[in-house]
Backbone bond lengths (Angstrom), bond angles and torsions (degrees), N, CA, C in turn:
res aa  C-N    CA-C-N  psi(-1)  N-CA   C-N-CA  omega(-1)  CA-C   N-CA-C  phi
1 A - - - 1.364 - - 1.424 115.56 -
2 L 1.340 125.14 139.23 1.354 128.88 -170.23 1.556 108.98 -130.91
3 L 1.424 108.24 149.64 1.507 114.17 173.00 1.440 106.45 -130.60
4 T 1.244 117.39 140.64 1.544 119.74 178.91 1.524 108.90 -81.89
5 R 1.388 110.14 162.15 1.549 120.51 179.48 1.510 108.63 -52.52
6 D 1.284 114.37 -50.04 1.546 117.90 -179.07 1.482 113.28 -60.37
7 Q 1.268 117.39 -38.65 1.454 122.69 178.29 1.640 112.99 -60.61
8 C 1.348 110.72 -45.98 1.340 122.62 173.94 1.569 120.70 -58.04
9 L 1.407 104.74 -42.70 1.634 112.10 177.80 1.436 111.67 -73.28
10 A 1.345 114.26 -33.54 1.460 119.43 177.34 1.490 117.18 -71.23
11 G 1.342 107.51 -30.64 1.587 114.37 176.65 1.545 107.61 106.35
12 F 1.206 116.33 129.36 1.515 122.25 -179.80 1.489 113.78 -136.66
13 E 1.230 115.87 134.49 1.562 120.96 169.87 1.534 109.95 -144.99
14 G 1.284 112.35 120.38 1.450 118.01 -177.53 1.604 112.84 170.09
15 F 1.258 113.32 -162.42 1.437 119.58 178.36 1.537 111.98 -103.04
16 L 1.383 113.67 141.59 1.451 120.83 178.02 1.457 105.35 -115.42
17 N 1.367 117.75 138.25 1.413 126.73 -176.98 1.637 106.56 -80.07
18 L 1.202 119.25 121.44 1.631 124.30 -178.31 1.479 110.80 -87.55
19 G 1.317 116.93 -0.52 1.417 116.31 -175.77 1.523 113.30 118.62
20 E 1.360 115.06 162.20 1.432 119.75 -179.18 1.485 112.02 -60.04
21 G 1.337 114.66 117.86 1.427 118.85 174.98 1.446 111.04 86.72
22 C 1.299 122.67 -4.68 1.516 123.66 -175.64 1.522 114.20 -99.50
23 G 1.305 117.14 -1.69 1.365 119.96 -172.54 1.533 128.42 77.19
24 R 1.185 126.87 -161.47 1.388 126.87 -176.01 1.615 110.21 -131.02
25 L 1.247 111.61 157.65 1.498 119.05 -176.86 1.519 110.04 -129.61
26 R 1.384 115.52 116.17 1.390 116.44 -179.05 1.487 111.70 -86.70
27 V 1.352 119.46 134.79 1.441 121.91 -172.36 1.487 106.37 -145.42
28 K 1.392 114.31 155.96 1.414 123.64 178.34 1.511 108.76 -129.46
29 V 1.337 122.24 125.25 1.377 125.68 -176.79 1.593 109.05 -126.59
30 C 1.204 116.00 126.59 1.500 119.26 179.98 1.601 109.83 -137.93
31 A 1.228 117.95 153.01 1.515 122.74 -175.87 1.640 100.81 -74.64
32 Y 1.211 109.33 136.58 1.597 119.33 173.72 1.467 108.45 -87.81
33 E 1.479 113.76 127.02 1.433 121.31 -179.06 1.604 102.07 -116.21
34 P 1.275 119.51 100.05 1.377 120.83 176.41 1.568 117.74 -56.37
35 E 1.170 123.79 145.98 1.572 120.62 175.29 1.418 109.91 -74.19
36 P 1.289 116.10 145.38 1.502 119.06 -175.09 1.511 109.96 -67.17
37 E 1.310 123.91 132.25 1.297 131.05 -179.47 1.501 114.85 -61.49
38 S 1.325 119.49 128.10 1.382 121.31 -174.08 1.630 105.19 -76.81
39 A 1.361 115.21 166.04 1.492 120.00 -172.94 1.564 103.14 -77.98
40 P 1.364 114.79 147.78 1.346 118.31 178.46 1.515 116.62 -58.36
41 V 1.322 115.91 148.33 1.568 122.52 179.93 1.549 105.44 -96.82
42 D 1.316 110.28 135.21 1.530 120.22 172.81 1.491 104.13 -92.27
43 L 1.444 110.08 115.07 1.342 122.53 -179.08 1.488 117.17 -107.07
44 C 1.340 122.06 144.33 1.464 120.00 172.54 1.541 105.53 -109.73
45 I 1.316 114.01 134.71 1.440 122.72 -172.61 1.586 109.50 -125.62
46 N 1.424 112.13 131.51 1.387 115.86 175.52 1.614 106.75 -131.43
47 V 1.365 111.53 124.47 1.439 118.26 177.96 1.478 109.68 -102.93
48 L 1.352 115.61 110.73 1.560 118.54 -165.86 1.476 110.19 -93.34
49 A 1.304 116.22 -54.44 1.516 118.01 -162.57 1.535 111.56 -164.44
50 A 1.292 121.67 169.80 1.445 126.15 170.93 1.489 110.23 -139.25
51 N 1.299 114.72 159.44 1.444 120.06 177.83 1.422 116.85 -137.23
52 D 1.382 115.01 139.13 1.471 122.88 171.29 1.505 108.38 63.95
53 L 1.426 115.81 44.27 1.516 114.57 177.28 1.421 108.30 -76.87
54 R 1.359 109.23 157.11 1.477 122.08 -178.00 1.581 111.05 -67.83
55 N 1.281 116.57 140.10 1.469 121.11 174.60 1.618 113.96 -80.11
56 A 1.270 117.26 108.81 1.481 116.22 -178.79 1.536 111.88 -116.49
57 D 1.306 120.27 15.58 1.346 124.14 173.17 1.486 113.47 -70.21
58 L 1.291 121.41 125.64 1.451 122.83 -177.93 1.454 118.57 -81.72
59 F 1.447 114.01 -11.92 1.447 116.57 178.18 1.457 117.29 -106.51
60 G 1.339 114.53 26.29 1.432 117.97 176.75 1.456 118.12 90.08
61 G 1.238 120.65 -6.48 1.472 126.36 174.57 1.511 112.13 -81.27
62 K 1.260 109.47 -165.17 1.472 120.77 178.78 1.462 111.47 -109.76
63 S 1.396 123.32 159.71 1.338 128.49 -176.18 1.476 112.84 -64.97
64 D 1.323 119.24 150.39 1.488 126.00 -179.52 1.620 102.81 -115.02
65 P 1.280 115.46 82.61 1.450 120.44 -167.69 1.627 114.17 -81.01
66 Y 1.286 115.02 151.04 1.363 123.13 173.46 1.579 106.94 -155.28
67 V 1.360 115.54 152.70 1.500 124.14 178.12 1.476 116.45 -108.13
68 I 1.354 113.53 135.60 1.480 120.43 170.70 1.483 111.05 -114.52
69 C 1.432 121.66 123.85 1.348 121.77 177.67 1.559 110.53 -101.45
70 K 1.359 112.36 130.03 1.490 116.66 -176.82 1.540 115.41 -129.73
71 V 1.275 113.45 145.61 1.407 121.83 173.82 1.611 109.64 -127.37
72 A 1.390 112.65 122.11 1.370 121.37 -177.56 1.500 110.83 59.33
73 K 1.262 114.53 41.30 1.519 123.85 177.93 1.591 115.01 66.81
74 K 1.397 109.63 18.28 1.510 114.43 179.66 1.442 107.09 -116.32
75 E 1.274 115.87 134.18 1.524 121.41 -179.15 1.576 110.81 -73.59
76 I 1.330 111.64 129.75 1.505 117.67 -177.44 1.523 110.78 -101.70
77 F 1.376 114.52 -44.64 1.451 120.89 172.84 1.539 109.01 -162.25
78 R 1.379 111.76 165.93 1.468 117.70 172.01 1.442 108.94 -141.08
79 T 1.343 113.00 159.67 1.476 122.61 178.53 1.444 110.96 -83.95
80 E 1.330 113.98 173.29 1.510 114.42 168.44 1.429 111.09 -79.85
81 V 1.403 113.58 170.55 1.432 122.70 -176.83 1.578 111.35 -89.58
82 I 1.268 118.41 127.67 1.370 124.78 178.72 1.554 105.85 -101.54
83 W 1.403 115.08 113.24 1.459 115.24 -168.51 1.546 110.92 -87.43
84 D 1.427 112.95 136.60 1.445 119.68 174.80 1.511 116.48 53.42
85 E 1.388 115.22 50.07 1.356 116.66 -176.87 1.624 107.84 -149.79
86 P 1.427 117.53 120.73 1.432 123.57 -175.63 1.617 108.35 -83.48
87 N 1.387 117.91 -14.34 1.469 123.35 174.00 1.521 114.26 -122.10
88 P 1.233 111.75 64.36 1.579 117.58 -174.46 1.485 108.78 -69.80
89 K 1.398 111.37 148.11 1.481 120.73 169.31 1.522 112.50 -120.69
90 W 1.250 116.36 105.40 1.457 118.76 -177.23 1.564 118.01 -85.40
91 D 1.348 113.71 -39.60 1.433 121.27 179.44 1.530 109.42 55.85
92 H 1.418 109.63 42.77 1.522 114.66 179.65 1.545 108.98 -87.16
93 K 1.270 117.46 112.72 1.473 124.71 -171.34 1.442 117.82 -121.37
94 G 1.306 116.15 157.77 1.498 121.51 169.55 1.563 119.18 77.92
95 E 1.459 114.88 22.43 1.349 117.11 171.33 1.447 113.53 -76.62
96 H 1.325 119.02 139.76 1.508 122.24 177.60 1.659 108.17 -115.90
97 I 1.306 109.14 136.98 1.510 116.39 173.77 1.447 113.05 -142.78
98 L 1.426 113.88 139.10 1.399 118.94 174.29 1.493 108.84 -89.96
99 L 1.325 120.16 117.04 1.439 123.14 -178.23 1.459 114.87 -114.71
100 R 1.344 121.02 127.38 1.363 124.01 -178.04 1.562 110.16 -85.02
101 S 1.406 113.35 164.86 1.435 115.03 -174.96 1.645 115.90 -66.62
102 T 1.285 115.11 -17.26 1.431 126.04 -177.16 1.505 109.65 -92.45
103 E 1.296 121.53 -3.03 1.461 124.71 -165.67 1.452 106.54 -117.33
104 E 1.448 115.72 157.00 1.401 126.03 178.76 1.518 113.58 -128.66
105 L 1.251 117.36 145.94 1.453 124.01 170.39 1.617 111.73 -77.03
106 V 1.194 115.69 129.16 1.515 118.62 -177.09 1.599 103.19 -124.76
107 F 1.354 114.47 127.45 1.466 123.70 177.82 1.511 101.66 -113.62
108 E 1.354 110.04 120.98 1.534 120.08 172.35 1.404 112.97 -113.87
109 V 1.390 122.06 126.70 1.444 125.94 175.66 1.454 112.51 -103.45
110 Y 1.284 113.58 131.07 1.498 120.46 -178.59 1.500 109.19 -126.31
111 D 1.472 112.97 153.75 1.420 122.07 162.68 1.406 116.22 -91.73
112 K 1.323 118.66 114.50 1.419 120.95 -175.37 1.512 118.91 -64.37
113 D 1.339 112.60 130.08 1.489 120.00 177.85 1.577 103.41 -113.10
114 L 1.330 115.11 159.17 1.409 118.05 179.05 1.485 115.46 -75.32
115 L 1.330 118.23 -29.97 1.472 124.99 -171.43 1.461 110.84 -108.49
116 R 1.323 123.76 -6.73 1.426 121.48 178.25 1.498 110.40 -156.10
117 Q 1.437 117.06 -175.58 1.412 116.98 -175.79 1.588 114.50 -63.43
118 G 1.270 120.59 -36.03 1.407 124.81 171.70 1.511 107.89 112.12
119 D 1.386 114.67 171.59 1.458 118.81 -175.27 1.535 109.14 -73.26
120 H 1.424 109.47 150.79 1.371 116.54 -179.59 1.499 112.35 -84.79
121 L 1.327 116.66 129.17 1.566 120.19 -175.47 1.427 113.74 -103.60
122 G 1.330 121.87 -16.58 1.321 125.72 -179.89 1.466 118.58 159.92
123 T 1.409 120.15 164.72 1.519 122.49 177.30 1.452 114.26 -139.27
124 A 1.248 120.72 149.12 1.480 123.72 179.57 1.522 102.45 -144.21
125 T 1.392 111.24 141.61 1.495 119.84 -175.90 1.554 111.03 -124.48
126 V 1.209 116.90 143.83 1.540 120.56 179.50 1.435 107.49 -136.20
127 N 1.416 120.66 126.76 1.445 125.68 -178.28 1.553 108.62 -83.49
128 Q 1.347 115.99 169.73 1.503 123.03 179.32 1.529 111.81 -55.95
129 Q 1.255 115.33 -47.01 1.519 119.58 -174.89 1.488 110.22 -55.68
130 L 1.300 116.19 -46.46 1.495 118.90 -177.77 1.520 107.91 -64.79
131 C 1.386 116.79 -41.35 1.467 119.21 -178.49 1.512 112.49 -61.34
132 I 1.395 115.81 -39.14 1.489 119.63 178.54 1.503 114.94 -63.98
133 A 1.388 109.48 -35.48 1.469 115.23 -178.53 1.589 110.83 -71.93
134 G 1.448 112.17 -28.58 1.378 117.68 -178.25 1.533 110.71 92.38
135 I 1.370 114.44 126.98 1.391 120.27 179.94 1.494 115.74 -127.65
136 D 1.283 126.05 150.63 1.504 127.58 168.82 1.524 103.92 -141.18
137 E 1.256 124.34 81.04 1.316 126.48 -165.76 1.579 111.34 -136.34
138 H 1.356 115.16 162.66 1.474 124.54 167.44 1.499 110.46 -93.54
139 L 1.292 118.15 99.32 1.451 121.64 -174.90 1.531 110.84 -78.42
140 D 1.313 112.02 136.56 1.481 116.70 175.63 1.573 116.50 -70.37
141 L 1.281 111.54 125.24 1.559 113.44 -178.19 1.525 109.94 -95.13
142 G 1.243 118.90 12.59 1.489 123.48 178.72 1.525 112.22 109.07
143 A 1.429 111.92 168.84 1.448 112.96 -172.86 1.586 111.23 -61.49
144 G 1.360 112.69 130.61 1.441 118.72 -178.85 1.417 119.66 65.35
145 N 1.340 117.69 13.74 1.478 121.86 -178.48 1.562 110.43 -108.56
146 G 1.230 116.37 4.42 1.578 118.11 178.71 1.534 112.87 75.46
147 T 1.259 116.92 -166.32 1.548 123.98 -173.07 1.525 110.16 -129.62
148 L 1.294 115.12 155.80 1.474 123.55 -176.32 1.561 104.74 -121.42
149 H 1.344 118.78 123.41 1.414 121.91 178.94 1.636 112.71 -94.34
150 V 1.355 112.73 116.48 1.483 116.61 -179.70 1.368 107.22 -134.42
151 Q 1.394 112.50 158.32 1.347 124.63 171.31 1.608 113.48 -123.97
152 I 1.379 115.59 126.92 1.429 121.43 -176.62 1.497 112.61 -132.97
153 F 1.294 122.33 124.16 1.402 125.05 173.94 1.554 115.68 -152.96
154 P 1.223 122.90 156.45 1.406 126.67 177.81 1.613 111.44 -54.49
155 A 1.252 109.47 138.88 1.508 113.47 -175.81 1.609 112.20 -64.54
156 S 1.330 116.28 -24.65 1.501 121.87 171.95 1.467 111.39 -62.92
157 A 1.334 120.94 -28.80 1.464 126.23 -179.17 1.431 104.25 -74.69
158 E 1.342 120.56 -36.38 1.546 124.42 -177.73 1.527 107.99 -69.57
159 A 1.287 118.20 -35.12 1.508 122.75 179.74 1.626 110.53 -68.08
160 N 1.400 107.56 -43.83 1.492 115.56 -177.98 1.616 109.02 -65.69
161 T 1.339 113.99 -37.54 1.398 113.49 179.76 1.545 112.51 -66.68
162 A 1.319 114.69 -46.70 1.472 119.86 178.59 1.559 110.02 -56.41
163 A 1.341 122.45 -42.11 1.393 125.48 177.97 1.476 111.52 -62.90
164 T 1.370 113.50 -45.09 1.533 119.53 179.17 1.502 109.65 -57.78
165 D 1.386 116.77 -47.23 1.503 118.44 -179.92 1.522 113.27 -60.41
166 E 1.309 112.70 -37.99 1.507 114.57 178.18 1.496 113.87 -66.60
167 V 1.378 118.84 -38.85 1.443 120.29 169.94 1.426 113.89 -54.14
168 H 1.320 114.69 -53.03 1.534 122.04 -176.57 1.478 108.84 -57.54
169 E 1.351 120.75 -38.59 1.378 122.78 179.95 1.605 110.34 -65.59
170 R 1.247 114.58 -41.87 1.520 118.96 -175.03 1.497 105.17 -71.07
171 L 1.421 121.96 -39.18 1.425 118.43 179.71 1.539 110.43 -62.01
172 Q 1.448 110.39 -45.63 1.514 109.03 -177.16 1.522 111.41 -63.96
173 T 1.401 122.27 -31.11 1.455 118.67 170.85 1.470 115.17 -60.18
174 V 1.329 119.33 -41.12 1.404 119.86 -177.18 1.572 109.47 -71.09
175 R 1.325 116.57 -40.08 1.449 118.65 176.53 1.550 114.13 -58.37
176 S 1.387 110.76 -40.49 1.475 116.46 -178.51 1.539 113.52 -66.74
177 S 1.314 113.48 -35.79 1.569 123.01 178.78 1.464 108.40 -71.61
178 T 1.442 119.90 -42.35 1.456 122.73 -177.73 1.553 111.70 -73.56
179 S 1.329 120.36 -24.50 1.433 125.43 -176.39 1.543 110.40 -87.68
180 S 1.263 115.67 -10.60 1.498 118.32 -176.56 1.451 110.30 -69.10
181 P 1.436 122.54 135.32 1.443 126.17 178.31 1.449 117.37 -56.58
182 H 1.421 118.71 -21.34 1.367 125.29 -176.36 1.579 111.55 -91.92
183 S 1.316 116.43 -7.33 1.537 121.21 -166.42 1.529 102.98 -69.90
184 H 1.384 122.16 -36.66 1.389 125.01 -173.23 1.577 109.02 -68.17
185 T 1.339 111.27 -44.67 1.522 114.96 177.45 1.452 112.83 -65.86
186 R 1.265 118.64 -35.37 1.471 119.86 -177.55 1.545 112.12 -68.00
187 S 1.432 118.52 -36.90 1.369 126.94 -177.86 1.525 104.99 -62.88
188 R 1.395 117.93 -41.02 1.499 123.91 -175.60 1.562 104.93 -71.76
189 A 1.210 113.75 -43.04 1.607 113.68 -176.71 1.556 110.97 -65.67
190 A 1.350 113.92 -27.18 1.448 116.94 -178.27 1.424 115.52 -77.34
191 T 1.450 120.04 -12.95 1.435 123.52 176.04 1.471 113.40 -66.96
192 P 1.389 116.84 124.49 1.465 119.35 -179.19 1.564 110.06 -60.34
193 S 1.371 115.23 143.48 1.389 119.69 -177.56 1.541 112.73 -70.67
194 A 1.362 109.92 -19.21 1.534 115.33 -179.40 1.501 112.17 -62.72
195 S 1.379 115.29 -23.06 1.454 120.44 -170.86 1.486 106.72 -83.55
196 R 1.378 118.59 -13.89 1.534 119.82 -177.20 1.592 111.90 -74.59
197 P 1.314 114.84 150.18 1.516 116.65 172.19 1.527 112.06 -58.75
198 L 1.308 117.79 147.63 1.425 117.47 177.28 1.514 108.06 -109.12
199 S 1.443 110.43 143.81 1.496 115.87 170.72 1.516 107.81 -122.09
200 H 1.339 118.69 159.16 1.359 121.40 -178.84 1.351 116.14 -105.17
201 S 1.355 121.91 125.82 1.468 125.69 -174.56 1.663 104.07 -79.56
202 P 1.326 109.95 164.23 1.513 114.59 173.43 1.453 116.24 -49.91
203 S 1.369 119.24 -30.53 1.376 124.76 -173.56 1.666 109.31 -85.69
204 G 1.345 113.22 1.63 1.418 116.98 175.98 1.499 118.44 89.99
205 T 1.428 113.58 -5.68 1.443 117.65 -176.74 1.490 111.81 -86.42
206 A 1.420 116.70 128.42 1.404 123.19 178.45 1.478 112.14 -79.05
207 T 1.344 115.14 125.87 1.452 122.50 -178.35 1.480 110.76 -135.82
208 P 1.362 116.20 135.80 1.430 122.98 178.42 1.519 114.34 -45.84
209 V 1.321 119.95 127.40 1.419 117.23 179.16 1.468 114.79 -62.42
210 G 1.260 124.11 139.34 1.395 131.30 -179.81 1.477 115.02 79.79
211 K 1.330 118.93 -1.03 1.407 123.86 -178.48 1.552 110.21 -71.77
212 E 1.323 116.89 122.80 1.490 114.95 -174.09 1.519 111.87 -83.84
213 T 1.370 113.53 147.96 1.507 122.05 178.15 1.380 105.54 -91.67
214 D 1.431 115.77 -179.21 1.498 122.82 -173.78 1.471 106.63 -62.09
215 V 1.320 124.61 -32.70 1.390 125.73 -174.43 1.433 114.10 -91.58
216 G 1.335 120.65 8.13 1.414 126.12 -179.06 1.532 113.38 81.53
217 Q 1.308 124.50 13.89 1.405 129.20 178.14 1.585 111.68 -103.17
218 S 1.335 116.05 139.70 1.405 115.62 174.49 1.534 110.81 -78.30
219 S 1.380 115.26 172.42 1.306 120.37 -176.00 1.576 114.53 -65.54
220 T 1.300 115.30 -22.80 1.500 121.78 -179.60 1.433 108.15 -81.11
221 G 1.423 120.53 -7.54 1.375 114.85 -178.96 1.580 112.66 97.36
222 Q 1.347 118.37 -13.09 1.419 120.69 176.86 1.535 111.60 -89.10
223 Q 1.348 117.02 160.38 1.368 122.43 -174.38 1.603 106.81 -66.12
224 G 1.319 116.39 125.89 1.451 125.87 -175.96 1.574 106.65 -68.91
225 T 1.416 110.05 156.89 1.469 118.85 178.45 1.465 108.93 -146.87
226 R 1.267 116.20 142.81 1.582 119.06 -176.84 1.509 108.98 -74.71
227 H 1.302 123.25 -9.88 1.424 121.43 -178.01 1.557 106.88 -106.35
228 E 1.325 116.41 91.42 1.432 123.79 -169.29 1.503 110.28 -65.12
229 P 1.357 122.26 -45.37 1.525 118.72 178.36 1.434 115.86 -54.16
230 S 1.424 119.74 -41.00 1.461 121.74 175.60 1.488 113.99 -66.91
231 W 1.354 117.13 -38.56 1.459 121.95 179.43 1.496 110.21 -67.99
232 L 1.283 116.91 -41.89 1.513 121.42 179.16 1.584 111.84 -62.51
233 M 1.292 116.39 -47.21 1.499 121.95 171.23 1.470 117.32 -50.98
234 S 1.329 112.92 -42.28 1.459 115.81 -173.91 1.595 109.42 -72.75
235 Q 1.442 110.96 -33.54 1.425 113.78 178.34 1.488 114.49 -72.31
236 L 1.361 118.53 -29.04 1.395 120.03 173.11 1.518 113.66 -73.47
237 A 1.291 117.71 -35.23 1.385 120.29 173.74 1.468 116.23 -58.30
238 K 1.435 112.23 -39.85 1.497 114.91 -178.55 1.596 108.82 -71.30
239 R 1.379 115.52 -31.75 1.412 118.86 -175.01 1.607 114.48 -76.38
240 L 1.362 108.18 -24.63 1.507 118.39 -174.80 1.482 110.34 -117.43
241 P 1.363 122.33 63.56 1.450 120.98 -174.86 1.549 116.40 -51.52
242 C 1.450 111.66 -32.69 1.432 114.27 -178.12 1.485 113.75 -63.78
243 G 1.290 117.68 -24.69 1.471 118.07 -174.75 1.475 108.82 -113.46
244 L 1.386 120.72 30.51 1.436 124.19 -166.84 1.548 104.30 -67.63
245 E 1.342 121.23 -46.80 1.466 123.71 -177.99 1.503 112.14 -59.30
246 E 1.271 116.54 -45.45 1.368 118.64 179.07 1.499 115.26 -63.97
247 H 1.463 117.53 -39.12 1.386 122.09 176.63 1.473 112.12 -67.68
248 R 1.342 116.18 -33.44 1.470 119.33 178.67 1.594 107.41 -61.61
249 R 1.311 113.12 -47.56 1.574 114.32 -179.33 1.485 107.44 -62.09
250 S 1.311 119.63 -38.93 1.581 119.07 -175.66 1.539 102.54 -66.58
251 H 1.311 117.75 -40.87 1.511 119.99 -179.76 1.494 116.54 -57.65
252 Q 1.358 110.15 -46.31 1.535 117.28 176.57 1.490 109.89 -61.33
253 Q 1.372 122.77 -48.85 1.362 119.49 176.18 1.547 113.51 -58.80
254 L 1.312 119.26 -41.26 1.430 121.56 179.54 1.536 113.61 -62.01
255 S 1.474 115.07 -38.98 1.355 119.12 171.19 1.450 121.01 -56.92
256 K 1.355 115.09 -38.99 1.535 121.85 171.61 1.419 111.05 -58.33
257 E 1.378 116.16 -39.42 1.471 116.46 -171.80 1.631 109.97 -80.69
258 T 1.365 112.68 -31.32 1.474 110.99 -179.36 1.518 115.79 -91.19
259 G 1.353 114.14 -3.56 1.527 117.29 173.84 1.435 111.17 120.94
260 P 1.369 112.45 164.07 1.471 117.57 -176.54 1.564 112.74 -73.89
261 D 1.278 119.55 -13.02 1.409 121.41 -175.26 1.669 114.11 -85.16
262 S 1.472 113.85 1.77 1.390 112.71 -178.66 1.506 110.35 -73.21
263 E 1.318 117.52 149.08 1.454 126.60 178.02 1.563 111.13 -74.94
264 P 1.278 118.14 140.54 1.393 122.37 178.77 1.658 115.19 -67.17
265 A 1.267 132.46 154.05 1.342 123.42 -179.42 1.539 110.55 -82.77
């Protein structure tokens, strides 16, 4: 039974005669429309270490392993060689690869030889879906070949992690500064004197209320104090005896707000 190209492109569903006395064959033919390929994903790859690698040295020593990362049979990068070590630690970080949906990451581990690529110690493969999800795993290199520890994640996740770390550092700095025992005193010292209430001395000179003189006395002749709200309320209470009880209550509330170190009226 035969179908022409035009019949296939147009689509066909039905029975085809297989010849006299041979019966018929029911077939269905439709044009294939591949799904549009998604954009490549920018991946960050870290090759950290390997464990229990096979010994491939012919002279009684241990393997000298290194890793080659490939995409579509093309080498993308390789690690350094760790000499005479079945449990190497490369800490090879920060490699970036654009990986398409139809491609896979292939990690090949070799034993370094002086004159050639060396003996193959194992291979591990990771598809794009796993890369997008992000992995931090020990990949199996095959029976008896040990494992390879890799980290793979989208580059956008790397940027988000860096930004999050920066925010945490700034928050920690702010918390440390606000929890310092001297931060309350510094905030008071930074307040401009112009914002303080003014009182007039007998000489007629206007001086900020509560401002200490060189001898520790305020401009009103009373003993100065560093807690201006407390000192001001005590002065008001003395000048207004009719409202003494009310001012005392106001002073107590103000003391709670300004801190436990305020002096009583």
